[in-house]
C-alpha positions in Angstrom: -51.3 27.0 3.3 -50.1 30.6 3.0 -47.6 30.0 5.8 -45.1 28.3 3.5 -45.6 30.9 0.8 -44.9 33.7 3.4 -41.7 31.9 4.5 -40.5 31.7 0.9 -41.1 35.4 0.3 -39.3 36.4 3.5 -36.4 34.1 2.7 -36.0 35.7 -0.7 -36.2 39.2 0.8 -33.6 38.5 3.4 -31.2 36.9 0.9 -31.6 39.9 -1.4 -30.9 42.4 1.5 -27.8 40.4 2.5 -26.6 40.4 -1.1 -27.1 44.1 -1.3 -25.1 44.7 1.9 -22.3 42.4 0.6 -22.2 44.3 -2.8 -22.0 47.6 -1.0 -19.2 46.4 1.2 -17.2 45.0 -1.7 -17.7 48.1 -3.8 -16.0 50.4 -1.2 -13.1 48.0 -0.2 -10.8 45.7 -2.1 -8.8 42.8 -0.9 -5.1 43.3 -1.0 -2.6 41.2 -3.0 -1.1 39.6 0.2 -3.8 37.0 0.3 -6.6 39.1 1.9 -4.7 39.8 5.2 -5.2 43.6 4.9 -7.9 45.8 3.5 -7.1 48.7 1.2 -9.1 51.6 -0.1 -10.3 52.1 -3.7 -7.3 54.3 -4.8 -4.8 51.6 -3.9 -6.9 49.0 -5.8 -7.0 51.2 -8.9 -3.2 51.7 -8.8 -2.7 48.0 -8.4 -5.1 47.4 -11.4 -3.1 49.7 -13.6 0.2 48.0 -12.5 -1.4 44.6 -13.3 -2.4 45.8 -16.8 1.1 47.0 -17.5 2.5 43.7 -16.3 0.0 41.8 -18.6 1.0 44.0 -21.5 4.7 43.3 -20.9 4.1 39.6 -20.6 2.1 39.5 -23.9 4.9 41.5 -25.7 7.5 39.0 -24.4 5.4 36.1 -25.6 5.1 37.7 -29.1 8.8 38.2 -29.2 9.4 34.6 -28.3 7.0 33.3 -30.9 8.2 35.6 -33.7 11.8 35.4 -32.7 13.2 38.8 -32.0 11.7 42.2 -31.7 8.0 42.9 -32.1 7.8 44.9 -35.3 5.4 47.8 -35.5 2.9 47.2 -38.4 3.1 49.9 -41.0 -0.4 51.2 -41.9 -0.8 51.9 -45.5 -3.9 53.8 -46.3 -5.4 52.6 -49.6 -6.9 55.2 -51.9 -8.4 55.2 -55.4 -5.9 56.4 -58.0 -6.4 57.2 -61.6 -4.6 54.9 -64.1 -4.4 54.7 -67.9 -6.5 52.2 -69.7 -3.4 50.4 -71.0 -2.4 49.3 -67.4 -5.8 47.7 -66.6 -4.5 44.2 -67.1 -2.2 44.6 -64.0 -5.2 45.3 -61.7 -7.4 42.2 -62.3 -9.1 41.4 -59.0 -8.8 45.0 -57.7 -11.6 47.3 -56.7 -12.3 49.9 -59.4 -14.5 53.0 -59.8 -15.3 54.1 -63.2 -17.7 56.5 -64.9 -18.9 56.1 -68.5 -19.4 59.0 -71.0 -23.2 58.4 -70.4 -22.8 59.3 -66.7 -23.2 55.8 -65.3 -21.0 55.2 -62.3 -19.8 51.6 -61.6 -17.9 50.5 -58.6 -16.8 46.9 -58.2 -14.1 44.3 -58.8 -12.2 44.2 -62.1 -12.7 40.6 -63.4 -11.0 40.5 -66.8 -9.8 42.6 -69.7 -10.5 41.2 -73.2 -9.5 43.4 -76.1 -11.3 46.7 -75.8 -13.8 45.3 -73.2 -13.4 45.2 -69.5 -15.6 43.1 -67.2 -16.5 44.6 -63.8 -18.5 42.8 -61.1 -20.6 45.3 -59.2 -21.7 44.2 -55.8 -25.5 44.7 -55.3 -27.9 43.8 -52.5 -28.2 40.0 -53.0 -25.0 39.3 -55.0 -23.1 40.8 -57.9 -23.8 41.9 -61.5 -21.1 41.6 -64.1 -20.9 44.4 -66.6 -19.0 44.3 -69.9 -17.9 47.9 -70.6 -16.1 49.1 -73.7 -12.8 51.0 -72.9 -13.7 53.7 -75.3 -16.9 54.5 -73.4 -15.0 55.2 -70.1 -14.6 58.8 -69.0 -13.0 58.2 -65.6 -11.2 55.2 -64.1 -9.7 54.7 -60.7 -8.2 51.7 -59.0 -7.9 51.1 -55.2 -4.2 50.9 -54.4 
């Protein structure tokens, strides 16, 4: 009864040892690009890998040019920052992120939803949603918009 169990354990052991030797052999040598006819060392394999990466990059650039029709334009990165604006220009920035501070010291950061007369409505994002605050323009001590 234990004979079949012993055979299973020995079989697994031998398979794992063979796998280990195969992995060690593959780790030190790489198959060449000519179909496996020659064996090269690790440095040649690393150089070939770098060449393949450069070739892949050139191919992907060519595909982008073909799809977009012409040269691949570099994307201009525009860093957005908070900038102070006058209260009169608030209507232009509906839907933008704003930071404001009231004369009472309360700081509110959120999305400008609407401007109605002397009142602005800001949606502040909180843990489980958002809270809409009506704030009188005359009570604002500092106002910045993300541009």
